[in-house]
C-alpha positions as a Markdown table, in Angstrom:
| # | Residue | x | y | z |
|---|---|---|---|---|
| 1 | Unk | -66.3 | -4.9 | -16.7 |
| 2 | Unk | -67.2 | -3.4 | -19.9 |
| 3 | Unk | -70.1 | -1.1 | -21.1 |
| 4 | Unk | -71.5 | 0.3 | -23.9 |
| 5 | Unk | -74.6 | 2.2 | -25.8 |
| 6 | Unk | -73.9 | 0.8 | -29.1 |
| 7 | Unk | -77.7 | -0.2 | -29.5 |
| 8 | Unk | -80.3 | 2.0 | -28.4 |
| 9 | Unk | -84.1 | 1.3 | -28.4 |
| 10 | Unk | -86.0 | 4.3 | -28.6 |
| 11 | Unk | -90.3 | 4.0 | -28.0 |
| 12 | Unk | -91.7 | 6.4 | -29.4 |
| 13 | Unk | -95.6 | 7.8 | -29.1 |
| 14 | Unk | -95.8 | 11.6 | -31.2 |
| 15 | Unk | -96.0 | 13.4 | -27.9 |
| 16 | Unk | -93.9 | 16.2 | -26.8 |
| 17 | Unk | -92.0 | 14.3 | -23.7 |
| 18 | Unk | -91.7 | 11.5 | -26.5 |
| 19 | Unk | -90.0 | 14.1 | -28.6 |
| 20 | Unk | -87.6 | 15.4 | -25.8 |
| 21 | Unk | -86.2 | 11.9 | -25.9 |
| 22 | Unk | -85.6 | 11.2 | -29.3 |
| 23 | Unk | -83.5 | 14.6 | -29.1 |
| 24 | Unk | -81.6 | 12.8 | -25.9 |
| 25 | Unk | -81.3 | 10.3 | -28.2 |
| 26 | Unk | -79.9 | 11.7 | -30.9 |
| 27 | Unk | -77.3 | 13.7 | -28.3 |
| 28 | Unk | -76.4 | 10.0 | -26.9 |
| 29 | Unk | -75.5 | 8.4 | -30.2 |
| 30 | Unk | -73.8 | 10.9 | -31.6 |
| 31 | Unk | -71.3 | 10.8 | -28.4 |
| 32 | Unk | -71.1 | 6.7 | -28.9 |
| 33 | Unk | -71.6 | 6.0 | -32.6 |
| 34 | Unk | -74.7 | 4.2 | -31.5 |
| 35 | Unk | -77.3 | 2.1 | -33.6 |
| 36 | Unk | -81.0 | 3.4 | -32.8 |
| 37 | Unk | -83.9 | 1.7 | -33.4 |
| 38 | Unk | -87.0 | 3.9 | -33.5 |
| 39 | Unk | -90.0 | 2.1 | -32.1 |
| 40 | Unk | -93.4 | 2.5 | -32.1 |
| 41 | Unk | -96.0 | 0.2 | -30.2 |
| 42 | Unk | -99.3 | 0.5 | -30.6 |
| 43 | Unk | -102.4 | -1.2 | -28.8 |
| 44 | Unk | -104.8 | -3.2 | -30.9 |
| 45 | Unk | -107.5 | -3.6 | -28.3 |
| 46 | Unk | -109.7 | -1.5 | -29.1 |
| 47 | Unk | -110.6 | -2.7 | -32.4 |
| 48 | Unk | -110.8 | -6.1 | -31.2 |
| 49 | Unk | -114.0 | -4.9 | -29.1 |
| 50 | Unk | -117.7 | -5.0 | -30.5 |
| 51 | Unk | -119.9 | -2.5 | -30.7 |
| 52 | Unk | -122.5 | -2.6 | -28.5 |
| 53 | Unk | -126.0 | -1.2 | -29.2 |
| 54 | Unk | -129.0 | -0.7 | -26.2 |
| 55 | Unk | -132.3 | -1.7 | -26.9 |
| 56 | Unk | -135.4 | 0.4 | -26.2 |
| 57 | Unk | -137.1 | -0.8 | -22.6 |
| 58 | Unk | -140.4 | -1.0 | -21.6 |
| 59 | Unk | -142.0 | 1.9 | -19.9 |
| 60 | Unk | -143.5 | 0.6 | -16.1 |
| 61 | Unk | -146.4 | 2.2 | -14.9 |
| 62 | Unk | -146.1 | 3.6 | -11.5 |
| 63 | Unk | -147.4 | 2.0 | -8.1 |
| 64 | Unk | -151.1 | 2.7 | -8.0 |
| 65 | Unk | -151.9 | 3.5 | -4.3 |
| 66 | Unk | -155.8 | 2.7 | -5.3 |
| 67 | Unk | -155.1 | -0.4 | -6.1 |
| 68 | Unk | -152.1 | -1.5 | -4.3 |
| 69 | Unk | -151.2 | -3.0 | -7.3 |
| 70 | Unk | -147.5 | -3.1 | -8.5 |
| 71 | Unk | -145.7 | -2.9 | -11.8 |
| 72 | Unk | -144.1 | -5.7 | -13.4 |
| 73 | Unk | -140.6 | -6.4 | -12.1 |
| 74 | Unk | -138.2 | -4.3 | -13.4 |
| 75 | Unk | -135.0 | -5.5 | -15.4 |
| 76 | Unk | -132.0 | -4.1 | -16.8 |
| 77 | Unk | -131.9 | -2.6 | -20.3 |
| 78 | Unk | -130.8 | -5.5 | -23.1 |
| 79 | Unk | -127.9 | -5.2 | -25.2 |
| 80 | Unk | -126.8 | -6.9 | -28.2 |
| 81 | Unk | -123.2 | -6.8 | -29.1 |
| 82 | Unk | -122.0 | -7.0 | -32.8 |
| 83 | Unk | -118.6 | -7.3 | -34.5 |
| 84 | Unk | -117.4 | -4.2 | -36.5 |
| 85 | Unk | -118.0 | -5.1 | -40.4 |
| 86 | Unk | -114.5 | -6.1 | -41.9 |
| 87 | Unk | -115.0 | -3.2 | -44.3 |
| 88 | Unk | -115.0 | -0.8 | -41.3 |
| 89 | Unk | -112.1 | -2.7 | -39.2 |
| 90 | Unk | -110.1 | -2.7 | -42.9 |
| 91 | Unk | -110.8 | 1.1 | -43.2 |
| 92 | Unk | -109.8 | 1.9 | -39.7 |
| 93 | Unk | -106.6 | -0.1 | -39.9 |
| 94 | Unk | -105.6 | 1.2 | -42.9 |
| 95 | Unk | -106.3 | 4.7 | -41.9 |
| 96 | Unk | -104.4 | 3.9 | -38.5 |
| 97 | Unk | -101.6 | 2.2 | -40.1 |
| 98 | Unk | -101.0 | 4.8 | -42.2 |
| 99 | Unk | -100.9 | 8.0 | -39.5 |
| 100 | Unk | -98.3 | 5.5 | -36.9 |
| 101 | Unk | -95.8 | 4.6 | -40.2 |
| 102 | Unk | -96.1 | 8.6 | -40.7 |
| 103 | Unk | -95.1 | 8.8 | -37.3 |
| 104 | Unk | -92.0 | 6.7 | -37.6 |
| 105 | Unk | -91.1 | 8.1 | -40.7 |
| 106 | Unk | -90.7 | 11.9 | -39.0 |
| 107 | Unk | -88.5 | 9.8 | -36.7 |
| 108 | Unk | -86.3 | 7.9 | -38.8 |
| 109 | Unk | -86.1 | 11.5 | -41.0 |
| 110 | Unk | -85.0 | 13.6 | -37.8 |
| 111 | Unk | -82.1 | 11.0 | -37.3 |
| 112 | Unk | -80.9 | 10.9 | -41.2 |
| 113 | Unk | -80.3 | 14.8 | -40.6 |
| 114 | Unk | -77.9 | 15.1 | -38.2 |
| 115 | Unk | -76.3 | 11.6 | -40.5 |
| 116 | Unk | -77.7 | 8.6 | -38.1 |
| 117 | Unk | -79.1 | 6.0 | -39.8 |
| 118 | Unk | -82.1 | 4.8 | -37.3 |
| 119 | Unk | -83.8 | 1.4 | -37.9 |
| 120 | Unk | -87.9 | 1.4 | -37.8 |
| 121 | Unk | -90.2 | -1.1 | -36.3 |
| 122 | Unk | -93.9 | -1.0 | -35.9 |
| 123 | Unk | -95.8 | -3.4 | -33.7 |
| 124 | Unk | -99.2 | -3.5 | -32.8 |
| 125 | Unk | -100.5 | -5.8 | -29.7 |
| 126 | Unk | -102.8 | -5.5 | -26.9 |
| 127 | Unk | -99.8 | -4.7 | -24.2 |
| 128 | Unk | -97.2 | -1.8 | -25.1 |
| 129 | Unk | -94.7 | -2.0 | -22.2 |
| 130 | Unk | -94.9 | -6.2 | -22.2 |
| 131 | Unk | -93.6 | -6.0 | -25.9 |
| 132 | Unk | -91.1 | -3.3 | -25.4 |
| 133 | Unk | -89.3 | -5.2 | -22.6 |
| 134 | Unk | -89.8 | -7.9 | -25.3 |
| 135 | Unk | -87.8 | -6.6 | -27.8 |
| 136 | Unk | -84.8 | -5.0 | -25.8 |
| 137 | Unk | -84.4 | -8.6 | -24.8 |
| 138 | Unk | -84.5 | -10.3 | -28.2 |
| 139 | Unk | -83.0 | -7.3 | -30.0 |
| 140 | Unk | -79.9 | -7.2 | -27.9 |
| 141 | Unk | -80.2 | -3.7 | -27.3 |
| 142 | Unk | -77.7 | -1.9 | -24.3 |
| 143 | Unk | -80.0 | 0.8 | -23.5 |
| 144 | Unk | -83.8 | 2.0 | -23.4 |
| 145 | Unk | -84.3 | 5.9 | -23.9 |
| 146 | Unk | -88.1 | 7.0 | -23.3 |
| 147 | Unk | -90.2 | 9.4 | -22.2 |
| 148 | Unk | -91.7 | 9.8 | -18.6 |
| 149 | Unk | -95.3 | 8.9 | -20.4 |
| 150 | Unk | -97.0 | 11.6 | -18.1 |
| 151 | Unk | -100.0 | 13.6 | -19.8 |
| 152 | Unk | -99.9 | 16.3 | -22.4 |
| 153 | Unk | -99.6 | 19.0 | -19.6 |
| 154 | Unk | -96.5 | 20.9 | -20.3 |
| 155 | Unk | -95.6 | 20.5 | -16.9 |
| 156 | Unk | -95.9 | 16.9 | -16.2 |
| 157 | Unk | -93.3 | 14.9 | -15.0 |
| 158 | Unk | -94.8 | 12.3 | -13.7 |
| 159 | Unk | -94.5 | 8.7 | -14.3 |
| 160 | Unk | -97.0 | 7.0 | -16.5 |
| 161 | Unk | -98.1 | 3.2 | -16.6 |
| 162 | Unk | -96.1 | 2.3 | -19.6 |
| 163 | Unk | -92.6 | 4.1 | -18.4 |
| 164 | Unk | -93.2 | 2.5 | -14.5 |
| 165 | Unk | -93.8 | -1.2 | -16.0 |
| 166 | Unk | -90.9 | -0.9 | -18.6 |
| 167 | Unk | -88.3 | 1.0 | -16.0 |
| 168 | Unk | -89.7 | -2.1 | -13.4 |
| 169 | Unk | -89.1 | -4.7 | -15.4 |
| 170 | Unk | -86.6 | -4.4 | -18.1 |
| 171 | Unk | -83.2 | -6.2 | -17.7 |
| 172 | Unk | -81.2 | -3.9 | -19.3 |
| 173 | Unk | -80.6 | 0.0 | -18.2 |
| 174 | Unk | -83.4 | 2.4 | -19.1 |
| 175 | Unk | -83.0 | 6.2 | -19.1 |
| 176 | Unk | -86.5 | 7.7 | -18.7 |
| 177 | Unk | -86.0 | 11.5 | -20.0 |
| 178 | Unk | -87.8 | 14.6 | -18.5 |
| 179 | Unk | -87.1 | 18.2 | -19.6 |
| 180 | Unk | -84.3 | 18.9 | -22.4 |
| 181 | Unk | -80.7 | 19.3 | -21.2 |
| 182 | Unk | -77.4 | 18.6 | -21.9 |
| 183 | Unk | -75.3 | 16.6 | -19.7 |
| 184 | Unk | -72.6 | 18.7 | -17.8 |
| 185 | Unk | -73.5 | 17.7 | -14.3 |
| 186 | Unk | -73.9 | 14.1 | -12.8 |
| 187 | Unk | -75.5 | 12.8 | -9.6 |
| 188 | Unk | -74.5 | 9.2 | -8.8 |
| 189 | Unk | -76.1 | 7.8 | -5.4 |
| 190 | Unk | -73.8 | 4.9 | -4.4 |
| 191 | Unk | -74.7 | 2.9 | -1.1 |
| 192 | Unk | -72.0 | 0.2 | -0.9 |
| 193 | Unk | -73.8 | -2.4 | -3.0 |
| 194 | Unk | -72.5 | -4.3 | -6.2 |
| 195 | Unk | -74.5 | -3.1 | -8.1 |
| 196 | Unk | -72.9 | 0.4 | -7.6 |
| 197 | Unk | -70.1 | -0.7 | -9.9 |
| 198 | Unk | -72.3 | -0.9 | -12.8 |
| 199 | Unk | -73.6 | 2.7 | -12.2 |
| 200 | Unk | -70.1 | 3.8 | -11.9 |
| 201 | Unk | -68.9 | 2.7 | -15.3 |
| 202 | Unk | -71.9 | 4.2 | -17.1 |
| 203 | Unk | -71.2 | 7.4 | -15.2 |
| 204 | Unk | -67.1 | 7.1 | -16.1 |
| 205 | Unk | -68.7 | 6.1 | -20.2 |
| 206 | Unk | -71.0 | 9.6 | -20.0 |
| 207 | Unk | -68.3 | 11.8 | -18.4 |
| 208 | Unk | -65.7 | 10.8 | -20.6 |
| 209 | Unk | -67.4 | 11.5 | -23.3 |
| 210 | Unk | -69.1 | 14.7 | -22.2 |
| 211 | Unk | -66.6 | 16.2 | -20.1 |
| 212 | Unk | -69.4 | 16.5 | -17.6 |
| 213 | Unk | -68.9 | 16.5 | -13.5 |
| 214 | Unk | -69.6 | 13.6 | -11.3 |
| 215 | Unk | -71.3 | 14.1 | -7.9 |
| 216 | Unk | -71.0 | 10.9 | -5.5 |
| 217 | Unk | -73.2 | 10.6 | -3.0 |
| 218 | Unk | -73.9 | 8.8 | -0.3 |
| 219 | Unk | -77.1 | 9.1 | 2.1 |
| 220 | Unk | -76.6 | 7.5 | 5.5 |
| 221 | Unk | -80.5 | 6.7 | 6.7 |
| 222 | Unk | -81.1 | 8.7 | 10.1 |
| 223 | Unk | -81.1 | 6.8 | 13.3 |
| 224 | Unk | -82.5 | 7.0 | 16.4 |
| 225 | Unk | -79.1 | 6.6 | 18.0 |
| 226 | Unk | -76.4 | 9.3 | 17.7 |
| 227 | Unk | -74.4 | 8.7 | 14.8 |
| 228 | Unk | -70.9 | 7.3 | 15.5 |
| 229 | Unk | -67.8 | 8.5 | 14.0 |
| 230 | Unk | -67.8 | 4.7 | 12.8 |
| 231 | Unk | -70.4 | 4.8 | 10.9 |
| 232 | Unk | -69.5 | 8.1 | 9.2 |
| 233 | Unk | -66.6 | 6.4 | 8.2 |
| 234 | Unk | -68.1 | 3.4 | 6.8 |
| 235 | Unk | -69.7 | 6.2 | 4.4 |
| 236 | Unk | -66.6 | 7.8 | 3.5 |
| 237 | Unk | -65.2 | 4.3 | 3.0 |
| 238 | Unk | -67.9 | 3.9 | 0.3 |
| 239 | Unk | -67.6 | 7.0 | -1.2 |
| 240 | Unk | -63.7 | 6.6 | -1.6 |
| 241 | Unk | -64.1 | 3.1 | -3.4 |
| 242 | Unk | -66.4 | 4.7 | -5.9 |
| 243 | Unk | -64.2 | 7.7 | -6.5 |
| 244 | Unk | -61.6 | 5.3 | -7.7 |
| 245 | Unk | -63.5 | 3.9 | -10.5 |
| 246 | Unk | -63.7 | 7.4 | -11.6 |
| 247 | Unk | -60.3 | 8.2 | -11.8 |
| 248 | Unk | -59.4 | 10.4 | -14.6 |
| 249 | Unk | -63.2 | 12.5 | -14.5 |
| 250 | Unk | -64.0 | 15.4 | -12.4 |
| 251 | Unk | -65.9 | 14.6 | -9.2 |
| 252 | Unk | -66.9 | 15.4 | -5.6 |
| 253 | Unk | -68.1 | 13.8 | -2.9 |
| 254 | Unk | -71.0 | 14.2 | -0.8 |
| 255 | Unk | -72.0 | 12.4 | 2.9 |
| 256 | Unk | -75.0 | 13.3 | 4.3 |
| 257 | Unk | -77.7 | 11.7 | 6.1 |
| 258 | Unk | -81.3 | 11.6 | 5.8 |
| 259 | Unk | -84.2 | 9.4 | 3.9 |
| 260 | Unk | -82.3 | 8.1 | 0.8 |
| 261 | Unk | -84.9 | 9.1 | -1.4 |
| 262 | Unk | -85.6 | 12.7 | -0.3 |
| 263 | Unk | -81.8 | 13.5 | -0.3 |
| 264 | Unk | -81.1 | 12.3 | -3.6 |
| 265 | Unk | -83.9 | 14.6 | -5.0 |
| 266 | Unk | -83.1 | 17.3 | -2.8 |
| 267 | Unk | -79.9 | 17.3 | -4.1 |
| 268 | Unk | -80.6 | 17.3 | -7.7 |
| 269 | Unk | -82.3 | 20.3 | -7.6 |
| 270 | Unk | -79.3 | 22.4 | -4.9 |
| 271 | Unk | -76.4 | 20.7 | -7.0 |
| 272 | Unk | -77.9 | 21.9 | -10.4 |
| 273 | Unk | -77.7 | 18.1 | -11.9 |
| 274 | Unk | -78.9 | 17.8 | -15.2 |
| 275 | Unk | -78.8 | 13.3 | -14.8 |
| 276 | Unk | -79.0 | 11.0 | -12.7 |
| 277 | Unk | -77.4 | 7.8 | -13.0 |
| 278 | Unk | -78.3 | 4.9 | -10.1 |
| 279 | Unk | -78.4 | 1.4 | -9.5 |
| 280 | Unk | -82.0 | 0.2 | -9.6 |
| 281 | Unk | -82.2 | -1.6 | -6.5 |
| 282 | Unk | -84.6 | -4.1 | -5.1 |
| 283 | Unk | -87.4 | -3.2 | -2.4 |
| 284 | Unk | -86.3 | -5.6 | 0.6 |
| 285 | Unk | -88.3 | -6.4 | 4.2 |
| 286 | Unk | -91.1 | -4.4 | 5.8 |
| 287 | Unk | -89.8 | -0.9 | 5.4 |
| 288 | Unk | -89.4 | -1.0 | 1.8 |
| 289 | Unk | -92.7 | -2.7 | 1.3 |
| 290 | Unk | -94.0 | 0.3 | 3.3 |
| 291 | Unk | -91.9 | 2.8 | 1.2 |
| 292 | Unk | -90.9 | 1.3 | -1.8 |
| 293 | Unk | -87.5 | 1.3 | -3.1 |
| 294 | Unk | -85.4 | 4.7 | -2.9 |
| 295 | Unk | -84.9 | 4.3 | -6.8 |
| 296 | Unk | -88.4 | 3.5 | -7.5 |
| 297 | Unk | -89.2 | 6.8 | -6.1 |
| 298 | Unk | -86.8 | 8.9 | -7.3 |
| 299 | Unk | -87.8 | 7.8 | -10.7 |
| 300 | Unk | -91.4 | 8.3 | -10.0 |
| 301 | Unk | -90.3 | 12.1 | -8.7 |
| 302 | Unk | -87.3 | 13.6 | -10.3 |
| 303 | Unk | -87.7 | 16.5 | -12.7 |
| 304 | Unk | -84.2 | 15.6 | -15.0 |
| 305 | Unk | -83.5 | 12.8 | -16.8 |
| 306 | Unk | -82.3 | 9.1 | -14.9 |
| 307 | Unk | -80.9 | 6.1 | -15.9 |
| 308 | Unk | -81.4 | 3.0 | -13.7 |
| 309 | Unk | -79.0 | 0.6 | -14.2 |
| 310 | Unk | -80.0 | -3.3 | -13.5 |
């Protein structure tokens, strides 16, 4: 199975994290001679909402204890909706489009300064995530790179709604970028599934291009029963099989027990990892329903860039 990053889709939004994702895209596009498409998707939903005016309400006299009379029945304030005038809508749209085109111009110029010719795409839709997913399929890209989509807070590494939806539904590998860093040490969790091979091939490609060391990690979930030697042997077999696909690279093996997601996150911190590559996995059974898939939890809590391989 061959893989490559010849065509990269980079959704941008002008945020600080988006610019960091832009820098990561430049880093990889230089390594792999990739074609980059910079895509800015904006929601047109606010312009479709009508204006709303609250009409004045009548004043009601209070209950009179002397007469025992009650006021007239209360009613909610009446509203009147009206559409924005065509002139106002056009003015807003023109100003909006100028601003968004300027954002794309800056991104394209950023790549041009480094000798990378980037395509541009400005799309106005209601659902930003759905459009990114659709474009990733129609355009036959190899990789999506995007920011985590958190708030503008400096240390906010949480996963926003758009990034979460694209990560969950995209059919091609996606890299969620947090913080700026080069790739010198890569963590690849393996679970023995068929999807491991795709993650390992991507890791091998990045390792060959960057000279990064690969840390293979297999986590055996804790059991109320004492861990038998034969169970440990299975874990070592999984790691050894993964190692065969990394021939020629620097790599190390780690076999530990514990909660898989927690163990991956802990290893990422303790091993000074720059980048995580893992298969996306799928939640299965009641336990997964309660805890969520391992990749989902790692994606939401990781503090370094992470690539999910589909």
